[in-house]
C-alpha positions as CSV (number, residue, x, y, z in Angstrom):
1,M,-18.0,-6.4,-7.4
2,V,-14.8,-8.2,-8.4
3,S,-11.5,-6.6,-7.8
4,Q,-8.0,-7.9,-7.1
5,K,-7.3,-8.9,-3.5
6,M,-4.2,-9.8,-1.6
7,F,-3.8,-12.1,1.4
8,W,-1.0,-11.2,3.8
9,S,0.0,-13.3,6.7
10,Y,1.9,-11.7,9.7
11,T,3.2,-12.9,13.0
12,S,1.6,-9.9,14.9
13,I,-0.2,-6.6,14.3
14,S,-0.7,-3.7,16.7
15,A,-4.0,-1.8,17.3
16,E,-2.3,1.3,15.8
17,E,-1.5,-0.6,12.7
18,I,-5.1,-1.9,12.4
19,R,-6.3,1.7,12.7
20,K,-4.0,2.9,10.0
21,I,-5.0,0.1,7.7
22,H,-8.7,0.9,8.2
23,K,-8.1,4.6,7.3
24,I,-6.7,3.8,3.9
25,V,-9.6,1.5,2.8
26,N,-12.6,3.2,1.0
27,Y,-15.6,1.0,1.9
28,E,-18.0,3.3,0.0
29,R,-16.2,2.3,-3.3
30,G,-16.5,-1.4,-2.4
31,D,-12.9,-1.9,-1.2
32,T,-12.2,-5.0,0.8
33,L,-10.5,-5.3,4.2
34,N,-10.7,-8.5,6.4
35,I,-8.3,-8.9,9.3
36,I,-8.4,-12.4,10.8
37,Q,-6.5,-13.1,14.1
38,G,-5.5,-16.7,14.7
39,N,-3.5,-18.2,17.5
40,Y,-0.1,-17.8,15.8
41,E,-0.6,-15.3,13.0
42,I,-2.7,-12.5,11.6
43,A,-4.2,-12.6,8.1
44,V,-5.0,-9.5,6.2
45,V,-7.2,-9.6,3.0
46,I,-7.2,-6.2,1.3
47,S,-7.8,-4.7,-2.1
48,Q,-4.6,-5.1,-4.1
49,K,-4.4,-1.4,-5.0
50,Y,-3.3,-0.7,-1.4
51,L,-0.1,-2.7,-1.7
52,S,2.4,0.1,-1.2
53,E,0.4,1.6,1.7
54,L,0.1,-1.7,3.5
55,K,3.8,-2.4,3.1
56,E,4.6,1.0,4.6
57,I,2.2,0.5,7.6
58,M,3.5,-3.0,8.2
59,E,7.2,-2.4,7.6
60,N,8.3,-3.5,11.1
61,E,6.3,-6.8,11.0
62,K,7.5,-10.1,9.8
63,I,5.6,-11.2,6.6
64,L,4.9,-14.9,6.5
65,N,3.1,-15.1,3.2
66,I,1.6,-13.0,0.4
67,E,-0.9,-14.2,-2.1
68,K,-2.0,-11.9,-4.9
69,N,-4.8,-11.8,-7.5
70,L,-7.5,-13.3,-5.2
71,V,-11.2,-12.8,-6.0
72,S,-14.0,-12.5,-3.5
73,L,-17.8,-12.5,-3.7
74,T,-19.8,-10.3,-1.4
75,L,-23.5,-10.8,-0.7
76,S,-25.7,-8.2,0.8
77,L,-28.6,-9.8,2.7
78,T,-31.9,-8.0,3.1
79,E,-34.1,-7.8,6.1
80,E,-36.5,-10.1,4.3
81,F,-33.8,-12.9,4.3
82,F,-33.5,-12.7,8.1
83,I,-37.3,-12.8,8.5
84,H,-37.5,-16.0,6.4
85,Q,-34.7,-17.5,8.5
86,E,-36.5,-16.8,11.7
87,V,-39.8,-18.3,10.3
88,Y,-37.8,-21.4,9.1
89,Q,-36.1,-21.8,12.4
90,S,-39.4,-21.6,14.2
91,Q,-41.0,-24.2,12.0
92,L,-38.0,-26.5,12.6
93,E,-38.3,-26.1,16.3
94,N,-42.1,-26.9,16.2
95,F,-41.5,-29.9,14.0
96,H,-38.8,-31.4,16.2
97,G,-40.9,-30.7,19.3
98,K,-43.6,-32.9,17.9
99,I,-41.3,-36.0,17.4
């Protein structure tokens, strides 16, 4: 699914603000929300349609940067993928053990 995303960078974010942001996002429709906490800032990647709601929730925080019109690609991995990964890892361990 391709939709417009925004990247917001803040100096801080509270647990209450995170809860409010999670409540506005509809994951069943494929909306995006990623909150990344670094040492000196918080990054929020969210579907662009939530611009006004996010501004309202974060009105007391200092915005460092906003980037709009981002695109993301989401992959859904099946259980079969993980089984193949485990078999591959086991084969690698066996191979390296024989050297």
